[in-house]
N, C-alpha and C positions, 0 to 999 in steps of 0.2 A: 504494500500500500504506500502511496505517496501522501505524506502528511505535509500540510502547509500550516506553519505556526507563526504567531506574531509574538515578539518579545518586546516589552516596554519597561521603561524605568524613569522615575521622576524624583528619586532621592539619592543623595550621595554622589559617588563618581558614576554617573549614568553610563558612560561608555564602557567602563570596566565592568559594571553590572551586566550589560548586554554581552560582553565578551565572555564572562564567567558562565552565563546561562547557555550561550552557544557551545562552549567547551563541554559543559555537563550534558547537554542534549545530544552532542555528536560524538561523545567518547566511544572509541572503537569503530566508528563508521568512516567509510571512505567516500560514500556517494551522498553528498549534500551540497546545498548552495545557500548562501546568505545574501540578502538584498543590501542595497545602500541604506544608510541611516535616514530616517524620516523624523523631522521635528514636528511636534504637535502640542496643542494646548490640551489641558485635561478635558476629558469627554465625560459628561454626566455629573460633574462636580466642579467646584471652584477651588483653585489652588494657585499659589504664586509660582509653583514648580512646574515647568514645562516638561514634557515627555520626550525621550528619544525612543524610537521604535525601529526594529529590523524584522524582516520576514526570514523564515528558515524553511527550506524545502528539504525533506529527508525521506528516505525509504525505510520502511520497517515492517516486520511481520507481527509486531505487537498489536494485540486487539485494542480497539479505541478506548474502552473504559480503563484498561490497564495502562495505556499511554497517559491518560488523564491522571491516574494515580501517580505515575512516575513524575509527571510535570509538577503535581502538587508537592511531592517530596523535594524536588529540585528547588522550587520556590521557597519552601521552608528552610532548606539548607543554605540558600543564598541570603536569607535574612528577611524574607517577606512574611509578615503575619497575615491576617485576614485582609482581603481587599475591600472589606465593607465595615462600616461602623455599626453601632448597636441598633440604629434605625434602618439599616440595610442600604445606606448610601455609600458610594465609592469614596475611597480615601487614597492619600499618597502611598506609594509603595516602592520598595527597592527593585523588585522585579515582578513582572506580571507576564505569564505565558498563556496564550490562548490558542486553542486548536481552531483555526479559521476554516479549513476544509480538509477532507480526506478523499482523494480521487473524485469520483462522482457520487459519493455516498450521501445519503440523507439519514440522519439519526436524530430522533426526538425522544429523549428520555428525561426524567427529572434532573439528572446530573450532567447530561451532555446533549448539546444541540449542534449538529453539523449539517450544512455549513453554519458558521457562527451567525446567530440571528441578527447581529448588528453589522455584519459585513457590508451591506449596501450603504450604510450610514457613516462609515468611518474611513476617511481618506488615508489614514495611517495604516489601515488594513489593505486598502485597495492598491495603493502605490507599490508596496512590496509585491503584492500578487501580480501586478502588471509586469514587474521586472522578472519574477521567478517563474511565472506560468502564464504568459500572454495568451496562450491558446485555451486555457482552462475556462470552462463555462459553468456557471451556477446551475446545479442539477435541477432546480425548480423553475427558475426564470429563464434559463438559457443564455443569460447575459455574461459577457466577459468582464473582467475587472475594469478594463478601460471604458466599457459601455456603462457600467455602474457608476464609475467616477464621473463620467460626463453627465449622467442623470443627476447625480448628487450636486453638481455645480450649476445646474440650470436655474 
């Protein structure tokens, strides 16, 4: 399976946080690609700390829910606590790793939604997807990342 992940950081040494997350996710792998860094404002909450994001494409046989568990372990190891406050709102974080897409799969469970439900709304997801997988199409809408980005900015 080809996984498309997005890694974001808005606390501490953001570039180093991204680097450490990529190293942890790609340990022992030879076939992966990392996008250019995208700067973005916090999405869904207010903060003075801007985000740096990168996309990561990697191949893995790991089942999606197990991959999500692995991602959560890496986030905790790199210093991220919960991504939400007591009221359920987003908060600043050292590292945030999202599964954006997995091939042309559609998964809708309480713990995992693929493609990521906010993919069409987040240019910091779409720009790395355009770079890593320009031919990829959303399995529900049929749109490429470039087409979704164009719609987002209309």
